[in-house]
C-alpha positions in Angstrom: 114.6 -25.0 -27.9 111.9 -27.2 -29.2 108.6 -25.4 -29.7 105.3 -26.0 -31.4 102.6 -23.8 -32.8 99.1 -23.7 -31.4 95.8 -21.9 -31.6 92.8 -21.8 -29.4 90.0 -23.9 -30.9 86.5 -22.9 -31.9 83.6 -24.6 -30.2 81.7 -25.5 -33.3 82.7 -29.1 -33.0 84.4 -29.4 -36.4 87.2 -31.7 -37.3 90.9 -30.9 -37.4 90.7 -30.0 -41.1 88.3 -27.1 -40.6 89.4 -23.7 -41.8 89.0 -21.9 -38.5 91.3 -18.9 -38.3 94.6 -19.6 -36.6 95.9 -17.4 -33.8 99.4 -18.7 -34.0 101.4 -18.7 -30.8 104.5 -20.6 -29.7 104.1 -23.5 -27.3 107.2 -24.7 -25.5 107.7 -27.8 -23.4 110.6 -26.2 -21.6 110.7 -23.0 -19.6 112.4 -19.9 -20.8 115.8 -19.3 -19.2 115.2 -16.0 -17.4 116.4 -14.5 -14.2 113.9 -14.3 -11.3 113.9 -10.5 -11.5 112.7 -10.6 -15.1 109.7 -12.9 -14.5 106.9 -11.7 -16.7 103.4 -11.4 -15.3 100.4 -11.8 -17.5 97.2 -10.4 -16.1 94.7 -11.0 -18.8 94.1 -14.0 -21.1 92.8 -14.2 -24.6 89.4 -15.7 -25.2 89.4 -19.3 -26.0 86.6 -19.1 -28.6 84.2 -16.7 -30.1 81.3 -19.2 -29.8 80.3 -20.1 -26.3 79.6 -23.7 -25.5 76.1 -24.8 -24.8 76.1 -26.1 -21.3 73.8 -28.9 -20.4 72.3 -28.6 -17.0 72.8 -31.8 -15.2 71.7 -33.2 -11.9 74.4 -33.1 -9.3 75.1 -36.5 -7.6 72.5 -37.5 -5.1 73.1 -36.3 -1.6 71.5 -36.5 1.8 71.0 -32.8 1.7 68.8 -31.4 -1.0 67.8 -27.9 -1.9 64.6 -26.2 -1.0 62.7 -23.7 -3.0 63.9 -20.0 -2.7 61.2 -19.2 -0.2 62.1 -21.9 2.3 65.9 -21.9 2.5 67.5 -18.7 1.3 66.8 -16.9 4.6 67.8 -19.9 6.6 71.3 -20.1 5.0 72.1 -16.4 5.0 73.7 -15.4 8.2 71.8 -12.7 10.2 72.6 -9.4 8.7 73.4 -7.2 11.7 75.0 -4.5 9.8 78.5 -5.8 10.4 78.6 -8.7 8.0 78.6 -8.8 4.2 75.3 -7.7 2.7 73.5 -10.2 0.6 74.6 -10.0 -3.0 74.5 -12.1 -6.1 77.2 -14.8 -6.1 79.4 -15.3 -9.2 80.2 -18.7 -10.6 83.7 -20.2 -10.8 82.8 -21.3 -14.3 80.0 -19.2 -15.7 77.6 -20.9 -18.1 78.1 -18.2 -20.7 81.9 -18.4 -20.6 83.6 -18.9 -23.9 86.4 -20.9 -22.3 86.5 -24.6 -22.8 87.1 -27.2 -20.2 89.1 -29.2 -22.8 90.8 -27.3 -25.7 92.3 -30.2 -27.7 92.2 -33.9 -27.9 95.3 -35.7 -29.4 95.9 -39.2 -30.6 99.4 -40.7 -31.2 100.6 -44.1 -32.1 103.8 -46.0 -32.5 104.6 -46.8 -36.1 107.0 -49.7 -36.6 109.1 -47.9 -39.2 108.5 -44.2 -38.4 108.4 -44.4 -34.6 105.9 -42.2 -32.7 103.5 -40.4 -35.0 100.6 -38.1 -34.4 97.3 -39.5 -35.9 94.8 -36.9 -35.0 94.5 -33.5 -33.4 91.0 -32.3 -32.6 89.4 -29.7 -33.2 92.6 -28.5 -34.9 96.3 -28.7 -34.8 97.8 -27.7 -31.5 101.2 -28.2 -32.9 103.1 -27.8 -36.1 105.5 -30.4 -34.8 103.3 -33.4 -34.3 106.2 -35.8 -33.9 107.5 -33.9 -30.9 104.2 -34.2 -29.1 103.9 -37.8 -30.2 107.2 -38.6 -28.5 106.0 -37.0 -25.2 102.8 -39.1 -25.5 104.7 -42.4 -26.0 107.3 -42.7 -23.2 110.2 -45.2 -23.1 109.4 -48.9 -22.6 105.7 -48.2 -22.8 105.3 -51.4 -24.9 106.2 -53.4 -21.8 103.1 -52.1 -19.9 99.5 -52.7 -20.8 98.5 -49.2 -19.6 100.3 -46.1 -18.6 99.5 -42.5 -17.7 101.7 -39.5 -18.6 101.3 -35.8 -18.2 103.2 -32.9 -19.7 102.8 -29.1 -19.6 102.8 -26.6 -22.5 103.4 -22.9 -22.2 102.5 -20.3 -24.8 105.6 -18.2 -25.3 104.1 -15.7 -27.7 101.1 -14.5 -25.8 100.9 -10.8 -24.9 102.0 -10.0 -21.4 105.4 -11.6 -21.8 106.9 -15.0 -22.5 105.4 -17.8 -20.5 107.6 -20.5 -19.1 107.2 -24.0 -20.2 107.9 -27.5 -19.1 107.3 -31.1 -20.2 106.4 -33.7 -17.6 104.9 -37.1 -17.7 102.6 -38.3 -15.0 100.7 -41.3 -13.9 97.9 -39.2 -12.5 96.7 -35.7 -12.9 94.9 -33.5 -10.4 93.0 -30.5 -11.7 92.2 -27.0 -10.7 90.4 -24.3 -12.4 89.6 -23.8 -16.1 91.1 -21.3 -18.5 89.1 -18.4 -17.3 89.6 -19.3 -13.7 93.3 -19.7 -14.2 93.6 -16.2 -15.6 91.4 -14.8 -12.8 93.4 -16.6 -10.2 96.6 -15.3 -11.8 95.3 -11.8 -11.2 94.0 -12.5 -7.8 97.0 -14.4 -6.4 99.5 -11.9 -7.5 99.8 -12.5 -11.3 100.9 -16.1 -12.0 101.2 -15.4 -15.7 99.4 -17.3 -18.4 98.0 -20.6 -17.1 99.7 -23.7 -18.3 98.2 -26.1 -20.8 98.0 -29.4 -18.9 98.1 -32.5 -21.1 96.8 -35.7 -19.5 97.7 -38.7 -21.6 96.7 -42.4 -21.5 98.8 -45.0 -23.3 97.4 -48.5 -24.1 99.2 -51.5 -25.5 97.2 -54.2 -27.1 99.1 -57.3 -28.1 98.3 -58.7 -31.5 100.2 -61.5 -33.2 99.1 -60.4 -36.6 101.0 -57.1 -36.6 104.7 -56.3 -36.6 106.3 -56.6 -33.2 103.1 -58.2 -31.9 101.5 -55.1 -30.4 99.6 -52.0 -31.2 100.4 -48.9 -29.1 98.2 -45.9 -29.1 97.9 -42.8 -26.8 95.1 -40.3 -26.3 95.5 -37.0 -24.6 93.3 -34.3 -23.3 94.7 -30.7 -23.3 93.1 -28.4 -20.7 93.8 -25.4 -18.5 92.5 -27.3 -15.5 95.2 -28.4 -13.2 92.8 -31.0 -11.7 93.2 -33.3 -14.6 92.4 -36.6 -12.8 88.6 -36.0 -13.3 89.1 -36.9 -17.0 90.8 -40.2 -16.4 87.6 -42.4 -16.6 86.6 -40.6 -19.8 90.0 -41.2 -21.4 89.7 -44.9 -20.5 86.3 -45.1 -22.3 87.4 -43.0 -25.2 90.6 -44.7 -26.0 88.9 -48.1 -25.9 86.3 -46.7 -28.3 89.1 -45.3 -30.5 90.7 -48.8 -30.9 87.3 -49.9 -32.3 86.7 -46.8 -34.4 89.9 -44.9 -35.1 88.3 -41.8 -36.7 88.0 -38.1 -35.8 84.4 -38.6 -35.0 85.4 -40.6 -31.9 87.4 -37.6 -30.7 84.6 -35.2 -31.5 82.1 -37.1 -29.3 84.6 -37.0 -26.4 85.3 -33.3 -27.0 81.6 -32.4 -27.0 80.9 -34.5 -24.0 83.6 -33.0 -21.7 82.8 -29.4 -22.8 79.1 -29.9 -22.1 79.9 -30.5 -18.4 78.0 -27.9 -16.3 80.0 -26.3 -13.5 78.1 -23.1 -13.4 76.7 -23.8 -9.9 80.2 -23.9 -8.4 80.5 -20.6 -6.4 83.6 -18.5 -6.9 85.5 -18.2 -3.6 87.8 -15.4 -2.6 91.4 -16.0 -1.6 90.6 -15.8 2.1 87.6 -18.2 1.7 89.8 -20.7 -0.2 92.4 -20.6 2.6 89.7 -21.2 5.2 88.2 -24.1 3.2 91.5 -25.8 2.6 92.5 -25.6 6.3 89.2 -27.1 7.5 87.8 -30.6 7.5 84.2 -29.4 7.9 82.2 -31.0 5.1 79.5 -28.3 5.0 81.8 -25.3 5.2 80.4 -22.5 2.9 77.4 -24.7 2.1 75.4 -21.5 2.1 77.1 -20.3 -1.0 76.2 -23.5 -2.9 72.6 -23.1 -1.7 72.5 -19.5 -2.9 73.9 -20.5 -6.3 71.0 -23.0 -6.6 68.5 -20.4 -5.5 69.8 -18.0 -8.1 69.5 -20.6 -10.8 66.0 -21.6 -9.8 64.9 -18.0 -9.8 66.4 -17.5 -13.3 64.6 -20.6 -14.5 61.3 -19.5 -12.9 61.6 -16.1 -14.7 62.4 -17.8 -18.0 59.4 -20.0 -17.6 57.2 -17.0 -17.2 56.3 -17.8 -13.6 55.1 -14.9 -11.5 57.2 -15.8 -8.5 60.2 -17.9 -7.9 58.3 -19.3 -4.9 56.1 -21.2 -7.2 57.1 -24.8 -7.9 58.9 -25.1 -11.2 59.5 -28.1 -13.4 63.2 -27.3 -13.2 63.3 -27.7 -9.4 62.7 -31.4 -9.5 63.2 -34.3 -11.9 59.7 -35.2 -12.8 60.8 -38.6 -14.1 62.6 -39.8 -11.1 60.7 -37.5 -8.6 64.1 -36.4 -7.2 65.4 -32.9 -6.7 67.4 -31.7 -9.7 69.8 -29.5 -7.8 71.4 -30.7 -4.5 74.2 -29.2 -2.4 77.4 -31.3 -2.3 77.9 -33.7 0.5 81.4 -32.3 0.9 81.9 -28.7 -0.1 85.5 -29.3 -0.7 84.3 -31.0 -4.0 81.7 -30.0 -6.5 79.8 -32.9 -8.0 78.7 -33.1 -11.6 78.7 -35.6 -14.4 79.5 -36.1 -18.0 77.4 -38.1 -20.4 79.7 -39.9 -22.8 78.3 -42.5 -25.3 75.1 -42.5 -23.1 77.2 -43.4 -20.1 76.9 -41.0 -17.1 80.4 -40.5 -15.6 80.4 -38.9 -12.1 82.8 -36.0 -11.8 84.1 -34.4 -8.6 85.9 -31.1 -9.0 87.9 -29.6 -6.1 86.4 -26.2 -5.1 89.6 -24.9 -3.5 92.8 -25.1 -5.5 96.2 -24.3 -4.0 99.1 -22.9 -6.0 101.4 -25.6 -7.3 98.8 -28.3 -6.8 98.8 -30.3 -10.0 98.3 -34.0 -10.2 96.8 -36.8 -8.0 99.5 -37.3 -5.4 100.0 -37.9 -1.7 102.1 -36.1 0.8 101.9 -39.1 3.1 103.3 -41.5 0.4 106.2 -39.1 -0.4 107.1 -38.6 3.3 106.9 -42.3 4.1 109.0 -43.2 1.1 112.0 -41.3 2.5 111.3 -41.4 6.2 111.2 -45.2 6.7 114.8 -45.9 5.6 116.1 -43.0 7.6 114.3 -44.1 10.7 115.5 -47.7 10.5 119.1 -47.0 9.4 120.1 -43.3 9.2 122.9 -42.4 6.9 124.9 -39.2 7.0 124.6 -36.6 4.2 127.6 -34.7 2.8 127.3 -31.3 4.5 126.0 -28.3 2.6 124.8 -25.2 4.5 121.7 -24.7 2.4 120.5 -28.4 2.7 121.8 -30.0 5.9 120.5 -27.3 8.4 120.4 -29.9 11.2 123.8 -31.5 10.4 124.8 -34.6 8.6 121.7 -36.5 9.9 119.2 -33.9 8.8 115.9 -35.6 8.0 115.7 -36.4 4.2 112.4 -34.7 3.8 113.9 -31.5 5.3 116.9 -31.8 2.9 114.4 -32.1 0.1 112.4 -29.0 1.3 115.7 -27.0 1.7 116.7 -28.0 -1.9 113.4 -26.9 -3.3 113.4 -23.6 -1.4 117.0 -22.8 -2.4 116.3 -23.8 -6.1 118.6 -26.7 -6.4 118.4 -29.2 -9.3 116.5 -32.2 -8.1 116.2 -35.6 -9.7 113.7 -38.4 -8.6 115.0 -41.7 -9.9 112.8 -44.7 -10.2 114.8 -47.5 -11.8 112.7 -50.5 -12.9 109.6 -48.7 -11.5 106.6 -47.4 -13.4 107.1 -43.8 -14.5 104.0 -42.9 -12.5 105.8 -43.3 -9.2 108.5 -40.7 -10.0 105.8 -38.5 -11.5 103.8 -38.5 -8.3 106.9 -37.8 -6.2 107.8 -34.8 -8.3 104.3 -33.3 -8.2 104.0 -34.0 -4.4 107.4 -32.3 -3.9 106.3 -29.2 -5.7 103.2 -28.9 -3.6 105.2 -29.7 -0.4 107.5 -26.8 -0.9 104.7 -24.5 -1.9 102.6 -25.2 1.1 99.8 -23.3 -0.6 101.9 -20.2 0.0 104.8 -20.1 -2.4 104.8 -20.7 -6.2 107.3 -21.2 -9.0 108.0 -24.9 -8.6 105.5 -26.7 -10.9 106.4 -24.4 -13.8 109.9 -25.8 -13.7 109.0 -29.4 -13.0 109.5 -32.4 -15.3 107.6 -35.2 -13.7 109.0 -37.6 -16.3 111.9 -37.1 -18.7 114.6 -39.1 -20.4 118.2 -38.9 -21.7 117.2 -37.5 -25.0 116.1 -34.2 -23.3 119.0 -33.8 -21.0 120.6 -30.9 -22.9 117.4 -28.8 -22.7 116.8 -29.9 -19.1 120.2 -28.6 -18.0 119.3 -25.2 -19.3 116.5 -24.9 -16.7 117.7 -23.5 -13.3 116.3 -25.3 -10.3 114.4 -28.0 -12.2 112.5 -30.9 -10.5 112.6 -33.9 -12.7 111.5 -37.6 -12.6 113.5 -40.2 -14.5 113.7 -44.0 -14.7 117.1 -44.4 -16.4 119.8 -45.2 -13.9 122.4 -43.4 -16.0 121.4 -40.2 -14.3 122.8 -41.5 -11.0 126.2 -41.7 -12.6 126.3 -38.1 -13.6 126.4 -36.0 -10.4 127.1 -32.9 -12.5 123.6 -33.0 -13.8 121.9 -32.7 -10.4 122.3 -31.3 -6.9 120.1 -33.7 -5.0 119.3 -37.3 -6.2 116.2 -38.9 -4.6 116.1 -42.7 -5.2 112.4 -43.6 -5.0 112.9 -47.5 -4.8 115.4 -47.3 -1.9 114.0 -44.2 -0.2 117.5 -42.7 0.0 118.8 -39.2 -1.0 122.3 -38.1 -2.1 123.8 -34.7 -2.3 125.9 -34.3 -5.4 129.7 -34.0 -5.0 129.5 -31.4 -7.8 127.0 -29.2 -6.1 127.8 -25.5 -6.2 129.1 -24.3 -2.8 127.2 -21.7 -0.9 128.9 -18.3 -0.7 129.0 -15.9 2.2 126.4 -13.1 2.0 126.1 -9.7 3.6 123.1 -10.9 5.6 125.2 -13.8 7.1 128.0 -11.4 7.9 125.7 -8.9 9.5 124.0 -11.7 11.6 127.4 -13.0 12.7 128.3 -9.5 13.9 124.9 -9.0 15.7 124.7 -12.5 17.2 128.2 -14.1 17.4 127.0 -16.7 19.8 124.2 -18.0 17.5 125.7 -17.6 14.1 126.1 -20.8 12.1 129.4 -22.1 10.8 130.3 -22.7 7.2 128.5 -26.0 7.1 125.3 -24.4 8.2 125.4 -25.7 11.8 124.0 -23.1 14.2 125.9 -22.1 17.2 124.6 -22.3 20.8 122.2 -25.2 20.3 122.5 -26.4 23.9 119.4 -24.5 25.1 117.1 -26.7 27.3 114.3 -26.0 24.9 116.2 -26.7 21.6 117.7 -30.1 22.4 120.2 -29.5 19.5 117.2 -28.8 17.2 117.4 -25.0 16.9 115.4 -24.9 13.7 112.7 -27.2 15.1 112.8 -29.4 12.0 113.4 -32.7 13.9 110.5 -32.1 16.2 108.4 -31.1 13.2 109.1 -34.3 11.3 108.3 -36.3 14.5 105.0 -34.5 14.6 104.3 -35.3 11.0 105.2 -39.0 11.3 103.1 -39.2 14.5 100.1 -37.7 12.6 100.6 -40.2 9.8 100.8 -43.1 12.2 97.6 -41.9 13.9 95.9 -41.8 10.5 95.0 -38.1 10.7 94.7 -38.1 6.9 96.1 -36.3 3.9 94.3 -33.0 4.7 95.9 -32.8 8.1 99.4 -33.4 6.8 98.9 -30.7 4.1 97.7 -28.3 6.7 100.8 -28.9 8.8 103.0 -28.3 5.9 101.2 -25.0 5.0 101.9 -23.9 8.6 105.6 -24.9 8.3 106.1 -23.0 5.0 104.2 -19.9 6.3 106.3 -19.9 9.4 109.4 -20.1 7.3 108.4 -17.0 5.3 107.6 -15.1 8.5 111.0 -16.0 10.0 112.7 -14.9 6.8 110.9 -11.5 7.0 112.1 -11.1 10.6 115.7 -12.1 9.5 115.7 -9.5 6.7 114.5 -6.8 9.1 117.1 -7.8 11.6 120.1 -7.7 9.3 119.0 -5.4 6.5 116.8 -3.0 8.4 113.7 -3.7 6.3 112.0 -6.6 4.5 110.2 -6.9 1.3 108.4 -9.9 2.8 106.4 -7.7 5.1 104.2 -4.9 3.7 102.4 -2.5 6.0 104.9 -2.6 9.0 104.4 1.1 9.5 100.7 0.8 9.7 100.8 -2.1 12.1 103.4 -0.3 14.3 101.3 2.9 14.5 99.1 1.5 17.3 95.8 2.7 15.8 93.8 0.4 18.1 96.0 0.6 21.1 98.3 -2.2 20.1 101.3 -2.3 17.8 103.8 -4.7 16.4 104.2 -7.0 13.4 105.8 -10.2 12.3 106.6 -13.5 13.9 106.7 -13.7 17.7 109.3 -15.4 19.9 109.0 -15.8 23.7 112.4 -14.1 24.2 115.3 -12.6 22.3 117.5 -15.7 22.9 114.9 -17.9 21.2 114.7 -15.5 18.3 118.5 -15.4 17.8 118.7 -19.1 18.0 116.0 -19.8 15.4 117.2 -17.1 13.1 120.7 -18.6 13.3 119.4 -22.0 12.4 117.6 -20.7 9.4 120.1 -18.0 8.1 121.7 -20.2 5.4 118.5 -21.4 3.8 116.9 -18.0 4.0 119.9 -16.5 2.2 119.7 -19.3 -0.3 116.0 -18.7 -0.8 116.4 -14.9 -1.3 117.7 -15.4 -4.9 115.1 -17.8 -6.2 112.0 -17.6 -8.4 109.7 -18.4 -5.5 111.1 -15.6 -3.4 110.4 -12.9 -6.0 107.0 -14.4 -6.8 106.1 -14.4 -3.2 106.9 -10.6 -3.0 104.6 -10.0 -5.9 101.9 -12.1 -4.3 102.2 -10.2 -1.0 101.8 -6.9 -2.8 98.7 -8.1 -4.6 97.2 -9.5 -1.4 97.9 -6.3 0.5 95.7 -4.3 -1.9 92.8 -6.6 -1.0 93.5 -7.0 2.7 90.4 -5.9 4.7 92.5 -5.1 7.9 95.7 -3.2 7.4 96.2 -1.3 10.6 96.6 -4.5 12.7 98.7 -7.5 12.2 96.2 -10.2 13.3 98.8 -13.0 13.1 101.2 -11.1 15.3 98.6 -10.3 17.9 97.3 -13.8 17.9 100.9 -15.1 18.3 101.3 -12.9 21.3 98.3 -14.4 22.9 99.5 -17.9 22.1 103.3 -17.6 22.8 104.0 -14.8 25.2 103.1 -14.5 28.9 101.3 -11.1 28.9 100.1 -8.8 31.6 96.4 -8.3 32.1 96.8 -4.8 30.5 98.6 -6.1 27.4 96.1 -9.0 26.8 93.2 -6.6 27.4 94.5 -4.3 24.7 94.7 -7.1 22.2 91.2 -8.4 22.9 89.7 -4.9 22.7 91.6 -4.2 19.5 90.4 -7.4 17.9 86.8 -6.7 18.9 87.1 -3.1 17.5 88.6 -4.0 14.2 87.0 -7.4 13.2 83.4 -6.6 12.2 82.7 -7.2 8.5 82.5 -10.5 6.6 85.9 -10.1 5.0 87.5 -9.0 8.2 86.2 -12.1 10.0 87.6 -14.2 7.1 91.0 -12.6 7.7 90.8 -13.4 11.4 89.8 -17.1 10.7 92.8 -17.4 8.3 95.2 -16.9 11.3 93.2 -19.1 13.6 92.9 -22.4 11.7 92.0 -25.7 13.4 95.6 -26.7 13.2 96.5 -23.6 15.2 94.0 -24.2 18.0 91.2 -22.3 16.2 89.4 -19.7 18.4 90.8 -21.1 21.7 93.2 -18.3 22.4 90.6 -15.7 21.5 88.1 -17.4 23.7 90.4 -16.9 26.7 89.3 -13.3 26.7 86.1 -14.7 28.3 88.1 -15.3 31.5 89.8 -11.9 31.6 89.4 -10.0 35.0 88.2 -6.9 33.2 84.5 -7.0 32.5 84.9 -4.8 29.4 87.3 -7.3 27.9 84.9 -10.2 28.6 82.0 -8.3 27.0 84.1 -7.4 24.0 85.1 -11.0 23.5 81.5 -12.1 23.6 80.6 -9.5 21.0 83.5 -10.7 18.8 82.5 -14.3 19.1 78.9 -13.5 18.3 80.0 -11.9 15.1 82.1 -15.0 14.3 79.1 -17.2 15.0 77.0 -15.3 12.5 79.6 -15.8 9.9 79.2 -18.6 7.3 82.6 -20.2 8.2 82.9 -18.8 11.7 80.0 -20.9 13.0 82.1 -24.0 12.4 85.0 -22.5 14.3 82.6 -21.8 17.2 81.4 -25.4 17.1 85.0 -26.6 17.6 85.4 -24.7 20.9 85.2 -26.8 24.0 82.3 -26.8 26.5 84.4 -25.0 29.1 84.7 -22.0 26.8 81.1 -22.1 25.8 80.0 -22.2 29.4 82.1 -19.1 30.0 80.4 -17.5 27.1 77.0 -18.1 28.5 78.1 -16.9 31.9 79.3 -13.6 30.5 76.0 -13.3 28.6 74.1 -13.8 31.8 76.2 -11.2 33.5 75.5 -8.7 30.7 71.8 -9.5 30.7 71.4 -8.6 34.4 71.4 -5.0 33.5 68.6 -5.3 31.0 65.4 -3.3 31.5 63.2 -6.2 32.6 65.9 -7.7 34.8 65.3 -11.1 33.3 68.3 -13.2 32.3 68.5 -16.2 30.0 69.2 -19.5 31.6 72.3 -21.4 30.5 70.1 -24.0 28.7 68.2 -21.3 26.9 71.4 -19.6 25.8 72.7 -23.0 24.7 69.7 -23.6 22.5 69.9 -20.1 21.1 73.6 -20.5 20.2 73.0 -23.9 18.7 70.3 -22.6 16.5 72.5 -19.8 15.3 75.4 -22.1 14.3 73.2 -24.8 12.7 72.2 -24.4 9.1 70.0 -27.3 8.0 69.3 -27.5 4.3 65.7 -28.0 3.3 64.3 -30.1 0.5 62.6 -29.2 -2.7 59.1 -30.4 -3.0 
């Protein structure tokens, strides 16, 4: 196993020859070979440096919304505190200004030597590796001399850090998409169930300059940035500038200037969002969602600066609140809260930077779901070709949609190769990274850590040691070795092929038990479910065909990347809930559902948990269509990691005595009596009161799942108590930072019903006066609007 030694750099800005103490730890480009049950979880990270960087406060990019002084806007953006919402408290930064973690830890430069091959020229601020040639080979991929420019990306894992061995992988990528920094990675590892040590992501730019005066007529150099941020693409323009500068001045000082510039980037005004808040943000298209948090971060900063300047009150105008030279506000809230805007000054050039504020698990790289889906959907739609049957993969028969075959292969941890013969390596890289995020759905993890967005024949022996790898290649030799892979995805042709050497699926206890319980719906040995002649199934018991038709329709209607990702999140979440129901059905209990006893106790007059079907036949039919891939998934890394995540999330769940998703599904999918629906509405109104409880409710009512529509139907209930309780619940949602956006999405019919119930309730007031509909409308609009003021 190839490994290299690394240490975390100091921030003193010294060259690679400095005598900084080395904390020697092993870095591996390939993951350790371990069983899923032995996955190690690391909860705490080691400090990157003893000397914190000196952040440079910079003006955020100009926006149409600017920030007011604390006295004019803080009250406006804080929802009314009615005793049921979160009390005002100081917000924490995602990347605190006093953090010792660096945005970029190392900068590397490699070149191709005519006689020696790939060599490492510089490593700044110190040597990340004792094996420079190994890294140089990763930085200079095959046939790079035939392209003027290329982008690669690979991952490094520290195998010697305390808390257990970290898995590693090498991947090359055209683009990188980045997430949180080192500190954020460790915090998120704890928060999301312990992801272990964050990877070191290496974004690499290769340039070829033709020169007739040198041997072979070209000079090939590569520069790489090593960071804990998975959203690497923000550094691409800086690498372009820096590598061009390095060709002119090939000295360590060139690397030093880049290192200092990127690590001076100020992200301290980016608020730290909770897991629930991130889920809400990622599922919504609202550009001003949680804008109040960005405003509050600015108010806190201005108050601090006012205190540091010796001003008696933060209400007084401060020089820091405006740019006196340009007479423009220094701090502005982002135009789109999905991104935080900053800039880096490199060689006196201001480079705008946009950092995603909500990062999903397994989201690494600048990729497109739409591009991946279209690549393999178009050939299938025009000329479908049958697959060789395999119960884990072809869940809808020989003509299962290729994207569903890919998802099934990822979920059941098959070996997957993306082949791009005669194509830029970046194409297969994007496909690999998109596939990892596709299978994750922002719900599961364990894919990216075993992904190799680009590899070659020289690493095949090590690649085959990794179970369930996802790799991108350009060498057509891989297609001639079906023993190396289980699923081959040919990117240029858009075709997939199941290997003739794939391991056959074995019968399991769960499958046997299901066959005994539901003989009419049990699938056969090829994975084809029985009794698919239901009028509602149309031979598509799993619903995969209808789902892909919905996806392709959304793509053709240009709904955008965010909408497609939201649909895939719902698909993966539904799969996990069906898997939990299957386990409970055949094994009597499920590790995928924690708190079943609490939800079934009926503390608020309702009980029940898990996924909801309209009838038992529909449940048996869908479980039968999914039984093979569920059983295949139950022995994978992502399955065990998901159980760990569920346990961690349960500890932080605000509402445990009620399964909100189950009760909402009952309102949406089942024809209920007035008494049953009344019990649900009254239970929701009784249990959902605080800020975090409302966040939990909004997570199960995203825009893609009709938002608050089914809850608002309580406004039409024949029982006046239910209507009043629904109004009280919706009022609390309206006072919520995110909930006000969900209220705004409701139709006018529901809002008119809301006003009508308010009028009915107001008739019993002491003065007998009632608000008119227009007055109520103005009142509600004022509560959901949150205009941002301007600094003087």
